[in-house]
N, C-alpha and C positions, 0 to 999 in steps of 0.2 A: 553644454553643461556649465553650470554656474561655478566659476572658479573660487568664489567665496566659500563654498561648501567644502568641508573637510574631505580629504580623499578617502576612498574605500579602504577599510582596514579591519582588524580583528573585531572591533566593536560591531561592525555590520555583519561579519561572518557568524559571530556567536549569536547575535540577536536574530539573524535569519534562521539559524539552526533551531532556536527555541520555538519557532513557529511550527516546524514539523514535530518537535517534541510535544507541543500542545495538541496538535492534531492526532498524533499516534497514541497519546495517553487514553484517548477515547476509541479511536479507530481500531487499534490492535486489540484492546480489551473486547470490543464487540466482535471482531473477526475471529479471535481465538476461542471465545467462550459463549457467544450468544447461542450457537447451535446446540452445544452441550447443555447449556442452562435450560433451554426450552424443550429439548427432547428428553434429556435424562432426568431433569428435576421437575419442570412444569408439566410435562407429559404430552407434548405435541408430537405426533408421529413424524417419521422421516418423510413420508409421502406428502403430508401437509406442509412440512417445513420447505420442501422442494418448490411447491407452487407459491408459498408465501414469499420466499426470497426472490423468486422471479418477478412477481408483481411488485414487490418492494423496490427492486433494482430498476424496473422499468420506470417507476415513478421517480426514483433517485436520478436516473439518467435524464429524464425530462426536465427536472428542476435545475440541472446544471447550466444549460445554456440560458435559461430564463434568469437565473441569478447572475450569470456572467454578463448578460446584457444590462442588468441593473447596475452592476459595478462599473461598466463602461460609461453609462449615461446618467447615473444619479450620483453626484459628488456630494457627500455628506460633510466634508470639511475642506477648507481652502488649503490646509497644511498637507493633507495626505489624501490621495485617491482611494487607498486600500485599507489603512488601519482602522477606520471607523467600522467598516464591514467585518473585519477580523474580530473586533471587540464584541460586536453584536452576536456573531456566530459563536464565539467562545462562551458567552453567557448562556446562550441557548443550549450548547453542548453539556454544560454542567447539569442543567435541569433534565434534558432528554436522556442522557446516558444513565443517570440515576434512576429515572422512571422505567427505563428498559428492563432493568434487573430487579424489579419489585418481586418479592416472593409470593406469588399469587397462585400457588399450586392447588388451592382449594376451590377454585372457580370451576364452573361447568366447562365441558370440553369446547363447546362452541365459543364461549367467552375467551378461553385460552387462545384459540386460533385468532379471533378478532383482535385481542390485545397484542399478540405477537406482530400481526400485520401493521396495526396502527402505530405501535411503538417504534417499529423499524422505519416506517415512512416519515414520522415526525422527526426521529433522530437524524435521518438522512438529510432533511432540509437544514437542520442545525449544522451538520457537518459541512455541507456544501457552502453555507453562508460564511463559514470560517475558512475553508480550504481553497475555494476558487480565488478569492482576492489575495490570499497568501501566496498561491502559486503564481498568479499574474504579477505580483509585486516584484518578482525576480528581475524582470526586464526594466524596471524603473529604478533599480539601485545603481546599475552601471551598464555602460554599453561596451565595456572591454571584454572580449571573448575569454581571455584567461581568467579574469576575476569572476566572470559568470560561471566558469567551470568550478572555481573555488567555492562560490555560493552553493552550487549544486552538491559539491562534496560535503560542505558543512550542513546542508539540509539533511543529507543522509546520516551525518553524525548525530543530528538532533533526533532523527527517527531511531537511531541505535541507542541513544541515551534513554529514550522512552521505553525501549525494550528491556533495559537493565532492570528496573523495579518490577516490570510485568513478568519477567522470567522467574521471579521469586514467588509468583502467585500459586503455582502448584503446591507449595508448602502450606498454603492457607486454604486452598479450594478443595483439595481431596482429603477424604477421611482415611482411616486405617485399612479400609477395604478397597481403596483406590476408586471410590465413587465420589461424585461431586457433592459439595455441601452448598446447596442452592441458597439457603437463607443468609449466607454471608456475602453474597454477591452484590446486594444493594449498597452495602457500606463500602465495599471495595470500589464499586463504580463511582460513588460520591467522592471518595478520596482521590481517585485517579483523575477524574474530570476537573476537580478543583486545582490539582497540581498542574494539569494541562492549561488551565486558564491563566495561571501565573506565567507560563511560557508565552502565551499570546500577549500578555502585558509587557513582557520583555522585548518582543518584536516592536511594539508601539514605542517603547522608550529608546531602544538602541539603534534601530535601522533608519537610515536616511534615504529618501527617494531623490535621486539626482537627475535622472533622465526625464525630460519633459515629455509627458504622455500626450497623445493626440486625443483631444476631447471630441467625442462624437455627439454633435448637436442634433443630427437628423434622427427621425424616429427609428427605433430598432427594427431592422429588417432581417429576420431569421434566414430568409432565402438567400440574401447576399452573403451572409456569413457562411452558409452551407456551400455556396458556389466557390467562395475563396478557399474553403477547406478542401474541396474536391480537387482543386488545382494544385494543392500543396502535397506533392508526392511523398516527400520524406516524412511529413506528418502522418499521412496515411499509413506508411510503413511502421512508424513509431507506435501508432495506435494498435496495429496488428501485433507488434511485439509486446505491448502492454497486455493485450488480451491473452496472449500465450502465457506470459509471466504470471498473471493473476490467476488464471484457471489452473495452471499446472503447479504453481508454487504456493501463492498466498492463500488460495481457497482450500488447499490441502493441509493447512496448519493443524486443524482440529483432528485430521486423520492420524497425524504423527502422535498426537496425545492419546488417541485410542489404541495405537500400536503399543505404547508403553503401558497402557491400562490392561490390555487383553492378550498381547503377544509376549512381552517381556515381564508383565505383572510387576512393574516397578516404577510407580509414578514419582518416587523420591528422586530418581535420576533424571527426571524431566528437566529440572532446573539446570543441571550440568549440561544436558543435551542441548538445551536452548542457548546456553552461553557458547558452547562449542560451535553451533551453527552460525554464530556471529563472528567467529574468528577470521573467516575470509575477508569480511568487510573491514575489520580492524587492521589486518595485515596489508590489504590493498590500498586503503585510503591514503596513507602518506605517499604512495608511489603513483597515484593517479595523474597528478600534474605532469610528472616526468614522462610517464608512459604515453599519455595522450598527445604531448608535444612532439613525440617521436613518431607515433604510428596513428594518431588521431583517435577520436572516440569510437568510430566504427571498428577500427583495427583492434582496439582494446577489447571491445565486446566480442569480436570474432574469436580472439584468443581465449577468453574465459569460458565462452560457450563450447569451444573445442575441448578444453580440459573437463568441463562438466559432462559433456557427452561421453567421453571415455570412462569417467568415474561411474556414471550411471549404468553403462553396459556391464562394467566389472561387478558392480553391486548386485545387478540382476542375476549374474551367474554364480555368485557366492552363496553356498548353503550356510544359513545362520540358525543354529540351535538355540531356541529361546532360553533354555536353562543354563547355557554356558555363559560365564561372565565375559569371556572374550568376544562373544557375539555382539554385546552392546557396545564394546569398545570399537569393534570393526564398523558397526552401524553408525556410530557418531562420527568417526573419522571419515568414513566413506561419504556420508552426507555432507560433511564439511567441504569436500571437493565438488560435489554436485551443486551445493549452494553457492559456489564461487560464481556461477553464471548469474544467479539471482542477485548476489551482492554487487557484482560489477554493474548490472543494469540499474540497480537502486541508487548507486553512487552518482552516476552521470546522466541519468535519464532527464532530470529537470534542466540541465544545461542543454541537452539535445532538444527539449521542447522549445527553449528560447531560440536556439538556432533555427528551428522550424518556423517560429513566429517571424524572425527576420527574413527567412527565405520567402515566406508568403508575402511579406511587405514588399520585397524586391519584385515579385512577380505580379502583384495586383495593385500595389499602392495603398492597400488597406492594412492598418495596424490596430487590431482590436485585441489587446492583451487579455482582457477578461473573457471576451467571447471565445477567442481561439483556445485559451486554456480550458474553458468550460466544455468546448467540443471534445478536446482530448480527454477531459475528465468524464464526459459522457461515455466514451468507449471503455474507460476504466470501470465505471459503475456498471455498465452493461456486462463486462467480463466478470465482475464480482457476483452479479446475479447468476450468470451462467455457471460460474465456478462453484458457488455455494450449492446450487441445485444439483450440479453434476456430482459433486463430492457426496451429497446425501444419497443420490440414486446409485452411485457406484458402491457406496457402503452397503446399501440394501441388496445390490446384486451380489456382493461378496457373502451375503448371509447374515449381516449384522442386525442384531435385535436391540433396539435402544433401551428397552426395559431391563435387559440383563446387565447393562453397565460394563463392568470389568469382567464379568463371567461369560464371555463369548466362548464358543467351542474352539478347539485347537485348529480345526480346518478353516473356520471363519477368520480367525486371527491371522493365519498364514495367507489367506486370500487378500486380506486387507493390506498386509505388509507388501506383498508382491504388486498389488494394484498401485499402491503409493509410489513405489520405485518406478514402475512402468510409465505412469503419467508424467512424472518429473523428467524422466529420460527423454521421452517423446517431446516434451516441451523444450528442453535444451537444444535438441537437434533441430526442431522447427525454428527456433530463434536464430540459430546459426544460418539457416537457409534464407530466412527473410532478410537478415542483415546483408548477406552476401549478394543476393540478387536484386533487392528492391530499395534499400536505403541509399539514396544517391547524394548525400552531402558528404563529400570525401575530401579531396585535396584542397578545395577552396578554403574550408574552415581550418584545416591543418596549417595552411600557409599563414592565415590571419593570426592564429595562436602563436606561431613561431615569431612573427613580427612583434606581437604584443609582449 
């Protein structure tokens, strides 16, 4: 490490946080509202949405390792391996996020379906171009395990900061009948993506890459990267954890909005509910460094998953009358404890990815930050496709009719509420089991962190 370079500090932490802020200003908007926009406003059926998102995510997953390979082997600037790619991806996201939410409800049905698929596929390329180099940049900022954990924590802070303004969107998106106002979405998408681009520019300005990266001069060999990945057991476990987390939590975000639409009939409280769901992250973040030094990252996640499992089971057993004001309070408080699992994973997962990159380097002698991160991202994108399709099909199985919007039957609304809780509870329990039995970076990393 070059001693002339200033030490890692708050400038780097804040700058790195702004990268995930930039990513999530587009990603969270798309995840939370694209399905509702295309099914409730544009008029695409849930059945067509299910296959569209599967095809889109397959393409999304394919382009991840391709772009990761480009990042590892095509250096666009002598000053930085990663920031030029982040800048290009950020500009692409402004254009593609805005185009995704064009109010084209008057098109023929076939064109609606085609536009939905094409818009998502193009948007995914833009997102990958920004997100893969941003994630891989983590390992180039510092090689200190404790400071890498701090970077992961601040990355989660950046994602949380992006959720702040996005949580206010229900006040702008829903009308007095709790139905979505689709014609406003294009302007919201434009503003959100431009704000996100400012975040990417702060990464470029504030973050310093200190660790000399290994330049890969040989021709990109996808087979070699796959072999190295297969030998990386903790990374395999982490990929499985991410699949569970995305399918059972992230992909169900739109379902919670439908619950407030059709079960509680009160979208005005969605903003409050969204903020409450982030309280676990706000509470836990200042304590992560202390906790992980004592019990390790794995021990920390085991603890929060155990709490989330108990909370999920209790929530499933509690009767909640939709007309009672106390029911919404119980709902929000109960979900806060269930989301503790999701929050804990989100805070330290990126530090765990870097641990897995180092583990793979020790085992194989190959250190491809961009490619390894892209393989991990491949599984995340695969899970997003499965999760989005699963949530759509699960809603249909509950009796949900997209044309009715907030006017679902009482039985359907109850089914949706119970399905939502069941899926998340199963996810938390499954995460605990994967961590306990398969994630094998334990004492070694804990000892390194204590020495640091």
